[in-house]
C-alpha positions in Angstrom: -74.4 21.2 29.9 -70.8 22.0 29.3 -68.4 21.0 32.1 -66.5 24.3 31.6 -69.7 26.4 32.1 -69.2 29.2 34.6 -71.9 31.8 34.8 -74.2 33.7 37.2 -77.9 33.8 36.4 -80.2 36.4 37.9 -83.9 35.3 38.3 -86.7 37.7 38.8 -90.3 37.1 40.0 -91.9 40.5 39.0 -94.6 42.0 41.2 -96.1 45.4 42.1 -96.4 44.6 45.8 -93.3 42.3 46.2 -90.7 41.5 43.6 -88.6 38.4 44.3 -85.0 37.9 43.0 -82.4 35.2 43.2 -78.9 34.6 41.9 -77.3 31.3 41.2 -73.7 30.4 40.2 -73.3 27.6 37.8 -69.8 26.2 37.6 -69.4 22.9 35.7 -71.9 20.6 37.2 -72.2 22.5 40.5 -75.1 24.8 41.2 -74.8 27.2 44.1 -77.1 29.9 45.5 -75.4 33.3 45.5 -78.2 35.5 47.0 -81.9 35.9 47.1 -84.4 38.3 48.5 -87.4 40.6 47.9 -88.1 44.2 47.1 -91.1 45.5 49.0 -93.1 48.0 46.9 -96.3 48.2 49.1 -95.0 51.4 50.9 -95.0 53.3 47.6 -98.2 55.0 46.6 -97.9 55.5 42.9 -97.3 53.0 40.1 -94.5 55.2 38.5 -92.7 55.2 41.8 -92.9 51.4 42.0 -91.7 51.0 38.5 -88.7 53.3 39.1 -87.7 51.3 42.2 -88.0 48.0 40.3 -85.7 49.4 37.6 -83.2 50.7 40.2 -83.2 47.4 42.1 -82.6 45.2 39.1 -79.9 47.7 37.9 -78.2 47.5 41.3 -78.3 43.7 41.3 -76.8 43.6 37.9 -74.1 46.1 38.9 -73.3 44.3 42.1 -73.3 40.6 41.0 -72.4 40.9 37.3 -74.8 38.2 36.1 -74.2 36.7 32.7 -77.9 36.1 32.0 -81.4 37.0 33.4 -84.5 34.8 33.6 -87.8 36.3 34.4 -91.2 34.8 35.2 -93.8 35.8 32.5 -97.1 37.2 33.7 -99.9 34.6 33.9 -103.3 35.2 32.4 -105.8 36.1 35.1 -109.3 37.5 35.3 -108.2 40.9 36.6 -107.0 42.9 33.6 -105.8 45.8 35.8 -103.6 43.5 37.8 -102.2 41.9 34.7 -101.4 45.3 33.2 -99.5 46.3 36.4 -97.6 43.0 36.5 -96.7 43.4 32.8 -95.3 46.8 33.4 -93.3 45.6 36.4 -91.9 42.8 34.2 -91.2 45.2 31.4 -89.3 47.6 33.6 -87.1 44.7 35.0 -86.4 43.6 31.4 -85.6 47.2 30.4 -83.0 47.4 33.3 -81.4 44.2 32.0 -81.4 45.4 28.4 -80.0 48.7 29.5 -76.9 46.7 30.7 -76.9 44.5 27.6 -77.8 41.4 29.7 -79.4 38.6 27.8 -82.9 37.8 29.1 -85.2 34.9 28.8 -88.8 34.5 29.9 -90.5 31.4 31.4 -94.2 30.8 32.2 -95.0 30.1 35.9 -96.0 26.5 34.8 -92.7 25.9 33.1 -90.8 27.1 36.1 -92.7 24.9 38.5 -92.4 21.9 36.2 -88.7 22.5 35.8 -88.1 22.6 39.6 -90.6 20.1 40.9 -91.6 18.0 38.0 -95.2 19.3 38.2 -96.5 22.5 36.6 -99.2 22.6 39.2 -96.9 22.7 42.2 -97.5 25.1 45.0 -95.0 27.9 46.0 -94.2 25.9 49.1 -93.3 22.8 47.0 -91.1 24.9 44.8 -89.4 26.4 47.8 -88.8 23.0 49.5 -87.3 21.6 46.3 -85.0 24.6 46.0 -84.0 24.3 49.7 -82.8 20.8 49.0 -81.2 21.5 45.6 -79.3 24.6 46.8 -78.8 23.6 50.4 -80.9 26.5 51.9 -81.2 25.9 55.6 -84.3 27.9 56.4 -87.6 28.5 54.6 -87.7 32.1 53.6 -90.5 34.4 55.0 -91.5 35.5 51.5 -91.8 32.9 48.9 -91.4 35.5 46.2 -87.6 35.2 46.9 -87.6 31.5 46.1 -89.7 32.2 43.1 -86.9 34.5 41.8 -84.4 31.7 42.5 -86.7 29.2 40.7 -86.7 31.4 37.6 -82.8 31.3 37.6 -82.7 27.5 38.2 -85.3 26.9 35.5 -83.3 28.9 33.1 -80.3 26.7 33.8 -82.2 23.5 33.6 -83.8 24.6 30.3 -80.4 25.4 28.8 -81.4 29.0 28.4 -84.3 28.2 26.0 -87.4 30.0 27.1 -90.2 32.0 25.5 -87.9 34.3 23.6 -86.0 31.4 22.0 -89.0 29.1 21.1 -88.3 29.5 17.4 -84.8 28.2 18.0 -85.9 25.0 19.7 -89.1 23.3 20.8 -91.1 24.0 17.7 -91.4 22.3 14.3 -90.0 25.3 12.5 -87.0 25.3 14.9 -86.5 21.6 14.4 -86.6 21.9 10.7 -84.1 24.8 10.7 -81.7 22.8 13.0 -82.1 19.5 11.1 -82.4 20.3 7.4 -81.1 16.8 6.4 -84.0 15.1 8.3 -86.7 17.0 6.4 -88.2 15.2 3.5 -88.9 17.5 0.6 -91.7 16.7 -2.0 
């Protein structure tokens, strides 16, 4: 991490019933929570209405807080295909809102986010929330843990140096290693 680093990261935990979001400010070695919360979507009846509201909310957050980067939790593979499709659409709309504002985005698996925050990829939402409370000096446990999940995505992005699913080819793979270290690759 560069000591001169100064940026705001928006984290999104996509959902079709509740979407969580969190913003952190990274300045040098200091990490500070800017805001976090949820967007309730359960009152809306149709999927298109929910997707429109997700887009508008993410766009509003970008407009208000001017983040430099966005991190989003990737959908996890479950048994219910319909739920996964809805979640993927919610994620896609949030990503589209960021791309519409030319905001760089990065995606992280739920396991990677949990591991980055707690040290265990199998941590519970409560364990993630407790660790974030200590890390970011949050005084009270939020009512909805989707909000801390949004914060967790932003903090994970910072801890991972901005290298997530979209940048795997740049780092973390053999191909990425070989491209970054051509002098260390033995040629036959």
